[in-house]
N, C-alpha and C positions, 0 to 999 in steps of 0.2 A: 484366485480370488478376481472377481470382476469389478473394477472401481470406476467409477464417473466422478471425475472432476468438472464442478461447475462454475464457470467464469462469466462475468457479465461486464468487467471494467479491467482496465490495466492495473490497477491498485490491487487485484486479487490475483491476477496472473504473475505479475512480475515477482513478488516475494516468494511464490511457490513455485518458480520456473524451474530451478535447479533441482528441486524435489521430484517433480514430475519428470524429469530426464531420467533422474536415478529409478524411479518407478517403471519407467517405460522399459528401461535396461533388465529389471530383473524378471526371471522367467516365471517366478510366483505369482505375477499379477497382469491381469490383462485390462489396459486402461484405454478408458474414452474419454474425450475432452469435449464437452458440451458448452458450445460458444454461443452467447448471445449478448443483447444489451449494446452499449457504446463501441464494443469491439469493431463495427461494422460501420461506423460513421467518419467521415473525412475530417470532421470538425474535430475530432478527438484522436487523429493520427492514424486511424484505418488499422489499428492494432491486431486485426484480425491476420496481417499480412505476417507480423512476427511469430504467430503461432504457427501459421502454415510453414515457415521456414524452419522453426524449431522441430514439427512433426513428431512429437512426443505422443505417440498413440492415435488412434481413430478420432480423426476431427469431427463432430456433428455439430451443424449449423443450426441454430433455432432462431427463429426471427421474432422479436419482442418489442413493445413500444420501449420509445426512451424518450424522455422528457425533463427539461428542467423545472418545470412549474407544475405540471399535473402530476403529482408523484402519485396518488391516488390509483389513478388509472394506469399509470407504469407497473404499480404492485400489482394490481389484479390481472394485467394481461401477462405480465412475467410468471406469476403463480400458475396460471391456466396453463400457458404453454409447457410450462415445465413438469408440472403435474401429468398432465397428458400424455407427455413422452415419457416420463418415468412409471407411470402405471402400465404401460406395454412394455417395459425393459425386465432385463432380469439382472440387474446389478446387485452385488453383495454389499456396497458399500458405497457411500456418497460422500466426497470430501467437499468441505465447503472453506474458504479462507475468508478473513475479516469480518466487517461489521456494517457494511454498506446495504442501503434497500435492497440490491439484486440479491446479496447474499441471504437477507430474510427472505426474500420471497422463495431461493432455492430450498432454504432449510424447511420452510412451510410445505413447498411442493414434496420433497423426500419425506416429512413427516406423514403426510396423508399418502403417500405411496407405499408406506410401512418399510422403507429402508433405512437401515441404521445411518446414522450421520457422525462423521468425523469433522471436527471442527479446529481449526488453527487460528489462533489470535484472540481467543476469549480472554476474560478477566480485566483487561483494561478498563481504566476509568477515564473517559475525555468530556469534561464537564462541558464545554462549549459545543459540543457537537452533538445533534440527534441520533448519529450513528452509536452513542452510549446504550440507547433503547434498542435499537437492532441487535447489539451486541450480546446483551443479555437475553433476549427472547432466542437469538439462534443457540445460546449455551443452553438454555433449558428445553430445546428441542433434540439437542445432540446427545449421543450416547458416550462419545469419546472426545477428548478433549488434549491438544497439542498449545502448550502455552509456550510463549515466546521470551517473556521476563520471569524472573522470580517472584517479582510482586503480583504479578499477573496469577502467578501458580498458586500462590498464599491466598489469593482472594477466591478462588474457585475451589480450592480445597475446603473452604469454610463455608460454602454454598449448602445449606441443607437438602436443595432441590435436586442435586447431581451425586452420582455415585463416586465418592473421590479416589477410588482405587481406579478409575478410567481417567483420571488427570494425570497428564505428564508435563515436565518440563523439558522441553528440547532446546529452547532457544530459537531464534529466528533462521530460517533456512536462507534468508537475505545474507547473512553474516558469514555463510560458508561461503557463498559466491563472492562477498566481498573479499575474503580472505584468498581465495583462487584467483580472483582480478588483480590482486596486489603483487602477486608474483609476477606478473609481466604486465602491467598497466599499459593501456592503449592511450595516446593523446586524442583530445577531442576534436582536433582537426580530421580526423577520420570521418566524423560524424557531421561537424561543423565547419568546413573548410575556412570562412571568414574570420574564424577566431584564433587561427594560427598565431602562435606567439602575443598573443593579447593578454594581459591581465584582466580578468573579468569576475562579477559576483554572481552567482547562481541563485535566483529568485524564484518561489513556487508559492503562490498565496491560494488556499482552497475558503469558500464561505464560512461564516460562523453561524451555524443554524439556529442554536438554542439562545443566544445574546445578541443582541444588536451592536456589532463593532463596526467601525468605519472602515473596512477594509479596503475599498478602492481609494479613500482619502488618505490613508496611510501609504498604497502603493504609490500615488501620485508624489507625496512628499520624498519618499526614498528614492523613486526616478529621478526628480528634480535635483535633489542633493547630489546624488551620484554624476548626473550630468554635468553638473555645475564643477564637479571635480575631475571631467573628463575619463571617468571610469567605465569600462563596458559593463554590460549586462547581459547575462542568459536568461531569458523568462520562459518558463514552461506554463501551459494552461491547465487550469484546476480541473477536477473532476464534476460530473454533472450535477452537482447537488444544486439545491436550490437558490437562486441569486447567483448561479455561477455564470450566468451570461452578463451579467453585471461587470465582473472582473474581465471575463473574454472580450468586452467591447471596450474595455480601456485598454488591454494588451494590444488588439488591433488598431487602436486610434495612435500607439506609438511605435509600433514595430516598424515603421519606414526612418525611425531616427538613425542616424550613423553608428551610434553606440549602443544601440539595442538590437540583439538578436533573439528572435522568437522562435522557439520548438514546439509543435502543440503536443508530440509525444516522443519523447527519445528514446523508449525501449530501454529495456534492463541495463546491458552493454553499455550503451550510450550514456544511459545516467550516470554509471558509475563513473566513466571517462569525464562528464560534466563535474561531479563532485570533485574527483581527483585533481583536474586541473584549475579549479578555480579558487579564488582567494578564501572565501569564506561563502555561506550560504544564508540566505534571509527568508523568511517566511513562517508558515504555520502549520506546516505539512508534519505529518508523523516520520517521515523520511529524516526530519531533522532530528528528533531524538533517538531514533532506532539506527539509523545507517551511518549519517554524517559522522558521528564520533570515532567511527572503525576508520575512518580516512585520518583522522588526528585534524579535523578542520574543526575553526569556530562556527558555532551557530547561534544566529540571532533569533528566537523564538517570540513571536509576538502575540499578544492577546491569550484569551482563554482556552482556545479551540483543542489545546494538548493537555491543558490543566488536569490534572490527576494521575496522567500516564508517569510511568518510571521514566525519569530525565537524567541523563548523564551530566556530570560535574562541568563537562565542557560546553552545556548548553546554556547561553545567557539568554534568561528571560525578560521580557519588558512588556509594560501594559500597553493596550491598544490606543495609545495616544501618540498624536503624529510628532510632536515636540519631544517626547520622551525617546521614541525611536530614533530621531535624527541625533539626539544626545549620546546616545549608546552607541549608534553605528558609526559617530565620531570618535568615539572612544576605540572602537575596534581597528578602525582604519589607522588610528595613531598608535597603534599597539599598546594602548593603555591598559588593554584587559588580558591577562595572562591565559594561556590555553592549557587547561588541566588534561592529566592522563585519562584516555579513556577507561571508563571501569567495566565496561564488558558486561553491561547489564542486560543485553539481549543474546547472551550466549557466546560459546568459545569457538564455535565453528565445526562441531559435531551435530549439528540439528539433522541432517540427511541422514546420517548412520542411524540416529536414535529413533527417527520417525520410519524407517525399513524395518528396524526390530520392533516397533509396535505394530505396524501393519502385518507383519509375519505373525505376530502372537494373535491378533485379532483374527487372522485367515485360520490358523489351527485352533482357536477354539470355537471358529463359526463350522468348521469340519466334524470337529467333536461332538458339537451340540446336534449337528444333522445326524450324526451316526447313531 
């Protein structure tokens, strides 16, 4: 079976990276990786280099417009480029991960090219992000569905617009990668040498696109408070969502401070090391709810961006209010907040095995229908 995996951002490549490796090593599949979007931007870490190093299948580079503000233009251009390419292809299946605008454009392109879509990551609810809309539109365009939490699985199984027999709970393949990493963890100093032997807090904020929340104001409060305690911070850039330039501009304004360490894009392995070696994690990223609990670390999740998603008991939620954030942050620093056991809401580490079985079943059904 000839498979196209479409990726336009680090947020969809990273979570599926280990699965892509397994697919590329299986003789039943012929894998192409269609790369576009912010993977080619220096400002977002030039993550095409990670994809090249991995070399999981044939890499196809497709040039598309990327914009932090003109999202309608980005959407139209991405759709056109991907649809033109897919219309001249012979893929049996297109694989799409997540819920971003790039993924939605890819789903529409595959839909009009009449290629079945397998979507990983549907069924979640994130009330504070416009990705909520894209996610459910991708679901309705897709034929097959891999869900990463039991809550998401139950949500999709109850949607009348899709075939519930094609909905599968695999868990997140990132959990597989985390469990493998934890067998022999790597210290963050390999990737960020000046963090050697320093205690630090990992911080990642993204824009809140559907609700007006003072993200930059909260970041400033957090940075000033931690700086007053002489605590080091490792800060990563946001994705290129609308208003992300405001967050990036603030990060750039503080990156020369002696206790601030800024890395635009860590990559999967380095990000695991960043979590593993951190004291705890602050922000509003989905990785806080999905990945960090498996490292047995505190997560301070701020605001509404992840509202509605399955959240582990180890995640501490706080409203998007600077004073409240500092109050809870102080409690965590003083160890007044107990760390609860991980509930493994996003799987037990068998997602890749389950995904390969599903792909082989899809391939067998396709051959049978062709005959």
